[in-house]
N, C-alpha and C positions, 0 to 999 in steps of 0.2 A: 983525818980520813978514816982511821980505824973506828973512831967514835961514830962517824957517820954511818958506816956499814953496820955497826952494831945496832944503831937506831933503826936502820932499815930492816934488819932481821927481826928486831923486836916488833916492828910494825907488821911484818909478815905473820908472826905468831899471833900478835894481838888482833890482827885483822880477822883471823878465823874465829876468835872469841866474839868479836863485834858482830860478825855475820851470824853466829849462832844466836846471839841475843836478838838480832834483828829478825830472825825467823818468826818471832811472835809479835813483831812490831808492825803496826800499820801506819801509813803516812798520816801526818796530822791533818791532811786535807781529806781523809777518807778514801784514799786511792788504794790500788793493789799494793801490797808490801813492796818496799824498795828492793828487798832481796827475798829469796825463798823460792819454793817450787813454782808459784804462779808467775813471779817475775822471770824466772829462768825459762819457763815454757813460752812466755810471750817473746822473750829475746830470741829463742830458737826459731820461732815462726818468722820473726822479722829477719833473722839471719839468712834463712833459706828463701826469702822473697815472698812468703805467703801473705805478708801484711805490707801494704804500701804506705808511704808517708805523704802528706800528714794524715794521721788516723786519729779520730776522736778517741781520747783515752777515757775521760770521765767527765761527767757533769754533776757537780755536787748538789745542784738545786739552788733555789733562792736562799739567800742568807740575810739575816737582819744585822743591825748595827753591831751586835756582839759577835757576829760570825757563826752563830749556831745554825746548822742546816735545817731548813724546813720548818722552823718555828714560826716565822712570819715572812710575808712577801716583802721584797725590797726592789729597788731599781737596778741592782747589780747582782750578778751570779758568778760564782767561781767556775771557770771553764778551763779544762786541761786537754792538751793534745799531745800525742807521742809522735815525734819526728824521727824517721829512720835515716841514717847516713849510709845505709846499704853496705855495712861492713867495709868501709873504705880503709885501706891500709895507708896510714899517714907516715911519710918518710920525708924529712925536711928537705933533703937534696933533690927529691923527685916529685913528691906530692905533699906540699906543706898544708894544703887545705882540701876539704871535701867540696864537691859541687854544692851550690846553694840550693837548698830545698825551700819551696814556697811556703810561706806562713805569714798571714796578715795579723799584726799585733798593734794595739793602740799605743800611743805615746804614754809614758809613765812607767810604773813599776811592774815587772813580770818576775816570776820565780821559776827556778828549775829544780823541782824537788827530787829528780832522779836523772842520773846519767850512767851509761854503761860503757866501759872501756875494757879492752882485753888484748892479749898477745899470746902467741903460742907457736912452738916448734920443738922437735925432740931434744935438741942439745940445750934447750933453755934451762934445763935442770941445773946446769953449772954456770949460768950467766947471771950477772947482776947489772941492770941498767937502771939508773936512778931518775931518769927524766922521760919515762914513757907517759907523757902528759899532753893534754890538749885542752883548749878552751873553746867557748861558743861565741861566735860573732853574729850580731844581728845587723842585717843589711837593709838600708832604706830604699825608697823607690828610685833614687838617683844613683844607687850603687855604693853609696858611702856607708861606713860603719857607724851605726847609731847607738850601739851598746856592745859591751864585752863582758862575759861572765867570769867568775873565778875559775881557775884551772882545776882539772881533775887531779886526783892523787895518782902517784906512781902505781903501776900494775905490780902485783905480787911477783917477786923474784924466786929463783930456785925451784920453779915448777915448770913442767912442760907446757901448761896452759894456765896463764894467770888472768884473773878478772878483777875489776874494781867497779863497784856500784855505790853511788852516793849522791848527795845533794850538792848543787853548785850555788845555792843561795839565791838572793834577789839580784835583779839587774834593772837599772833605771835607763829607759830608752829616751833619748833626746828628741826623737821624732818617731812617727809610726814606722813599723818595719814591715817589709814584704817578703822576707826570707831569712833563713839561718844557715850557718855552716860551721864546721869544726876546723880549728886552726891548731896545727902541731906546734908544741912548745918544748923542744929538746934543750933549749937554751936556759931553761929555768934552773936546772941542776946539771949542767954540762959535765960529762965525764968521758969525753972523747969516744963515745959509742953512738951508733945510729939512733938508739932509743925509738925505733919504729913501733907503732902501736895501731890497733884497729879502733876506730870510732864507730860504735854500734848505734846508739840511739840516745835521745834525751826526751824528757817530758817537760813541757812548758805550760805554766798556768798563769792566768790573769783574770782580773775582774772585768767581766763583760757586762755592759749595760743592757738590761732587759726591760723594754717598755712594758708596763703593766696596764693593760687597757681597763678602763673603768667598766664595771658591769653595767649592761644596758638597763635603763629604767623602763620597766614594762608596767604600764598602768592598764588595768582592765577597762575595756571599753564601757562607757556609760550608755546603757540601752534603756530608754524611756518608752513606755507604751504609747502608741499614737493616741492623741486626744481627738475624740470624735464629738463634735458639737451637733446636737440634734437641730434640725431646722426650726426656726421660730414661726409658729403659726398663730396669727392673730385670730381672736374669736370671730366667727362668722366667715372666715376666709376659706374654711374647709369645703371640699366638694362632697356632699352627701352621696354615698354610693349605695346601690341596691345589693341584694344578696348575690347577684350575678357579677358584681364588681363594676358595673356600668353606672354612670351618673343617673341619679333619680330624675333630675331635671337637666336635660341636655342643653337648655338655654341658660343655665346658671353661669354667670361670668367667671365664677371661681373654678369651674370645671375645664379641663383641657379640651380643646377642640381637636377631634380626630377627623381627618379628611382621608377618605378612601379614594384612591386613584384607580380607576378601572385598568385592569391589565390590558395591554395591547399585544395582540398576536400578529406577528409579522411572518408572512409566508414567503419564503424565498424560492423563486422559480429556479429549477435546475438549469444550469447553463446549457446552451445548445451543444450538441456533441461536436467535439473538436475533430478536425481532420480536413482533408482537401475537399473543396466544393466541386461536385460533379454536375456538369451541365446536362440537361435532359438530352437523350439521344435524338429525339424528334422535336425540333423547334416548333412551338405552338404560338398562335396569335392570341390577341386579347380575348377572343371568344372560346379559346380552348381547342381550336381546330388546327390541324397541321398547316404550317406556312406553305410548305411544298408537299402537296398530296402525293407527288411521285417519288418523294424521298424514300429510299428503301428502308430507312430506319423507322419510318412512320407506319402505323398499321393501315392496311389497305381496306377500303370499304367492302363490306360483305354484301353480295347480291343475293336477295331472297327470292326464290322462284316459287310462286304460289302453285299449288297442285291444280291440275286441269279439271274444269267443271263440265260434266256431261249433262246436256239439256235433255229433258224428258221427251220421248218421241211424241209427235203430234197425234191427236186423237183420230184424225181422219185426214184424208188427202186434201191438201190446200191447193185449190186451183187458181190460177191467175184470173183477175177481174177483166172481163171482156168489155167492148164498147156498148153493147146493148144493155148489159147489166148496169153499167154506170148511169145510163139514162134513166133506167127504172128507179134506181136509188135516188136520183135527183128529184124525180117527180114525187116520189113518196115523201121526201123531206119537205117539199113545197106544200103538199097537201096537209101534212101534219102541222106545218106552220100556219096555214090558213085556218085550220080547224081550231087551233088554239086561239087565234086572234078573235074568231067569231064568238067563242065561248067567253072571252074576256069582255067583249062588247055587250053581249047579252046580259052578262051579270051586272054590268054597270047601269043598264036601263031599268032594271028592276030595282 
C-alpha cells in the first residue's frame, strides 16, 4: 500500500511535468490542445453553462487515404464534437451516472481524444482518493450499451482542486449510438472512500461519410446561324417591274394579281332617344285634325273678322222705277230690236 501511495504521489508530480509538455502539444487530429489556456478557457465556458452540448468542436476537412487534411477530396471526413456533462458530480451511492446526452454516431470505431475530470474542496489538500475515475458509455436507440471507453485516470490528490485531462482512446461501437453518458467507477481502485468526482466533458471524433457530388458538366450551347435559302426563280418566271414598282404588263401571268376592293362606308343612324313615350295632348285623326274639336287640349279655331268695307256714295239720287217709265223702256227696246232686224235683212238683199 505504501508503494501504491508513493506511485500516486509520483504521478501527481509527474503529471505537472506532462501538462507542461502538453502546453505546446496539439492533438494529432489538429484540434485545440488537450490542455493549456485554450482548453481551460473552453472548459470554463462549458462549466458555467455558456456552451451547450453537443457542440461541434472541429471539422478537420476532407482527408485522403493517408489521412492528411485537405490534400485531396475523399468520401469520409474526420468530424469531432464536444459533449458537456454539465459538471455532474458523480457519487456511486447517489449518482453513479450522468444523464444521457444526445449524440448520433455510426456503428464502428470512434475516438475520444480528450476528456476532462476534476474534483475540489478546501480540505482536499490533505486527502488521497485513488479511484476518482469514470468511463464513457455509448447508448443505442433501444437504451442498451453499445460501447464503453477506457476509464479516466485518477484526479490529482493533495490539492484543493485537482484536474485530469487526457485521451480515452478508441471505442468500437457494436451498433449506431444515439447518446453518451459518464459512469462513475470508484471500484477500480477501491480504498473505502467515496471517490466522488466531477465529469466535465469529452470530445468524440469519428469518420463521417461525406458524399462528393460530381461537378456538373456544362457544355456551351451550339449556336448555328440560320440558313436562308433564296427562292429559286426559273428563267422567264420573273415579273418585270417598272420604275414605279408596278408590273410593266399587268396581264403577265407571272405577275401577282392585285384586287382592289372598294371600301364600304356604313352610316349608322343614331338610335332614337330613349325615355318614356308621351302621347300627344290633343288626339288627331288621319287628316291631322282634332278628333274632338271641343277637347280643351286641342287648339280652338281662330275666327278672322274682315274689316268693314265702306261703299262709295252714289253720284246722284237714285229714284225708284215707276210704271210709266217701265213701259217706255220696253217700247224703246222693242224699237231697237226691230231696227236691228231691218238692217240685217237689208244687208242680205244687197
